[in-house]
N, C-alpha and C positions, 0 to 999 in steps of 0.2 A: 478596396484591395489594392488598386493601382497606387493610391496615395501612400499606403503603408509600404508597399514594395519600393516606391521611390525614396521614401524616408530611410529605409534600411540600406538602400544602395548608396545613399549619400553619406553614410557613417564613415568617418575617417578611419582608415586602416592604421593599426599600430605599426610603426616602423621599427624594425629591428636594427639596432645599432651595435657596433662592435666597440664603442667607447668604454663600457665597463670592463671588457676583456683587456683592452690596452692599459687601463688604469691598474688593474690587478696583476697583470702579467709580470712587471718587474719584481713585485714582492714574492710571487709564486716562484719565479726563476731563482731568486736569491735563496728562498727557502729550500728549493731542491738542490741547489749547488752547495750550500754551506751547512745544511742541517740533515736533509734526507740522505744525500749521497754519502757524506762521511759516516753517517750512522749505519747505512747498509754495508759500507766497506769495513767498518769496525766489527760488525757482526760476522762478516766473512773471515776476517783475520782471527776472530776468537776461536774458530774451528781449525786453525792451521798451526803448524809447528815447523821449526827448522830442523832438518835432518842432515847431518854431515856424512858425506860419502867417503869412499876410499878404504873400506874395509877396517882392519884393526888399527892401521896407522892413522886413519881419519884425515888423509891429505886432500880429499876431494872438496869441491865447492859445495857449500850448504845449499840445500834445496827445500822449498816449501812442500810439506806433505799434509794430507788431511789427518787431523788428530782427534776428531770426534769431540767428546766432552772432556777431554783430558785437561784442558786449561781451566775449565769450570771446576773440575774436581780438585785441581791444585789450589785454586782460590778458596773454595768452600771448606777445604780441610786444613787451611792455614790458620793457626790460632791468632796470628797477628792481624789477619783480616777481620776477625770477629772482635778483637780488641779495639781496632780502629773504628769499627762500626759502633761499638759500645761508647767510645769517646764522643763520636759524632752525635749519637742519640742523647747523651748526657747534656751536651751543649744545646741541642734542640729542645730538650726538656726545660732548660733555663731560658733560652732565648725566645722561643715561639710564644709561650704564654705572656712573657713580658712585653713582647712587641705588640701583640693583640691588645693587651690591657692598656698600654701607654697610648697607642694610636687611637683607641676608642675614647679614652679619657680626654685626650687633647682635643679630639673632634667635638665631643659634647661640651667641653668647657668653652671652646671658641664659638659655639653656636648659642651659648647662654645669652640671655637678654642683658645681663649686667657686664658682659665682656667688653673690655676696652682695648684699644690698639690691636684689633684683631688682625689687620693686614701685616703689621710688623711681627707680631707673635707667630703668625702662620708661616711667614718667610723664615723666621729664625728656627722654627722646628723643622722646616723642609730643607734648609740649607745644608745640613750634613750629608743628605743624599747626593748632593752635587759634588761632594768630595770623592775622588776615586778611592776605591777600597784599599789599594796599596798605600796611598798617601795617608789615609786615615789610620791604617795599622801602624805605620811608622810614627805618626804623631802620638798615638796612644802608647806605643812601645817606649818612647822616650819619657812619657809621663809615668810609666810604670817603673822605669829604672830608678834605683835608689839614689844615684848621683844627681839625677836631673828631675826627679819627681816632685811636682808641686802638690800631690794628693796623698802624701804619706807613704811614699815608696820605701822610706827607711824603716818604717814600722810594720808595714804590710808586705808580705811576700807575694807579689802579684804573679811571679813566675814559678811558684812552687808547684808541687805535684797536684795539689788541690786547687789553689788559687788560679792556676792557669785556665781552668774551665770557665770561671767567672770572667777572667780577663778577656778571653776570646769572645765569649758571649756578649760582653759589654760592647766590644768594638762592632760586632755584627749588628746588634740592636741599635746602636747609635747611628749607624749608617742607613738603616732602612725604615726606621719608625716614622720619619717625616713623610716618605712616599706613601706608606700605608695610612697615615693620618689624612692625607689629601683624599684618598679613596673613600674613607669613611665620612669625612667632612662633606664631600660632594653628595654622598647618599643622604646625609642629614639635611642638607640645604634643599634637597629636592622634595622633602616631605611637605604635605599641605599644611599651611599655617593655621587653617581653621581648626584642626585637631588641638593644637596647643591653646588657642584662644578659648575653645570650649572647655578644655581641662582647667584653665585658669578661672573661668566663670564658676566651675564646680568646686573651686577652692584648692586645686592641686598646686603644690609648690614646684619650684624649678627642678629640684632633685627628683620629685615624683614623676614629673613629665619626662625627664631624661631616662629614668629607669623603667617606667611602665609603658611609655608610649614610643619614645624615640628608639630605645634599644631594641625592642622586638621588631620594629619596622625596618631597621637597618641590619637585621640578621644576615641577609644574603651578602651584603658588603663585608661584614665581619668574617663570614665564611671564606670569601675571596681573599681577604687579608691573611687569614690562617693558612689557606692553601699556598699563597705566595711564600709565607714564612717557612712552611714545611719544606717546600721545594728548595728554597734558599739554604736551609739547614743541610739538606742532603747534598747540596753543591758546595759545601764549605771547603774553601781552598786558600783564598787570598790572605785571610787573617792569620791562620796558623803558619802558612809558608813565610809570610813577611816577619812574623814574630820569632820564627825558628832560630835565627842567629843570636837573638837576645835571650832566649829561654832554653835551658838545657832539658826542660821537661818535654819539649816538643821534638819528636823524632821525625825522620824522613817519611815514615808511614803512619803518622799520628792520626790522620783521618783517611777514609777510603780514597778520595781523589788525590791525596798526596801519595798514596801507595800506587795509584795508577800512573802518576807522573814518574815516580821512581822506577817502576817496572819498565815503562816504555822508553824513557830517555836517560836513565842512569844505568840500569841493569841490562839494557838492550833486549828486554823481553816484551816486545810490543804485543805479542799474542796473548800473554797472560794479562797484560794491561787492558786489552780489548775485552777479554772475558769479564774482568772486574767491572769495566765500564757498563757492559750490558746488564750485569747483575744489578748495578745501581739504577739503571733505567727501569728495570722491572720493579725495584723497590719504590722508585719515585711514582710510577703509575699506580702501584698498590696504595701508597700513602695518599695519592690524589683521590682515589675512589673512596677511601675510608673517611677522609676529611669532608668530602662532598656528602656522604651519607650522614655523618654526624651533624653537619650544618643544616641539612634538610630537615632532619628530625627536630633539631633545636628550633628552626624557624616555624615548623608546624605546631610545636608545643606552645611557642610564645604567641602565635596568632589565634589560638583557640580561646 
């Protein structure tokens, strides 16, 4: 008993260190200052309005008053808000599936045994992601213009009422497909090679291995890519704003975030802009939950 007691007494005690706290603290502080605090302030603003005093003449200084859900009602009853939301969803309907399909296809092709120049090709696919969104939109805008277009701008109306949706979606997809490809390619490369070797011994082709083995196993990565794409579509702003001076089809409230910017900084209605922003946050959270549920069901079905 004495020996056991001595052994337990000699066990080294786990030292508690504050190093993890110090390492995480800068990120937490930045998150609180530049994400949480502005978000809380925007929610507070969404319940306020300016009221001008001074009776009938209105000569007094404007003061902030509690307005309840008046700003939300104004946004939700505005037909232009729903029209901008519909345009954003149409671009998402074009861009999100295209992004997921292209990123998955590129990743599977790069992982194929017969693939050559994988490093150069991977860099070429990823490179557009390094180009800032505004610069990319300007480059594509000049390629869309009939006078400077090398891709048939004289024969195709890229800025028409219908073509503008594909033009904006193309810019968005071109800029993010490389990043999403890297996510899926990393997931593919982490799969055990023994599975592929066993499938080859059973006579499976490269295409069958990609579709029946690799694709089901990387379903979580595909779900993540789909989630990023949906969130990016809900935050669409740079592309249509940059193309607006070139396209008459794009108005100042063409998508919801452009409406927020117009309300807050052009019409000086920051309270309605804050309400619209909070509505978009709720939609983003709802879309995140829906995509996660769909992805989990897809992953469970494929692994059965």
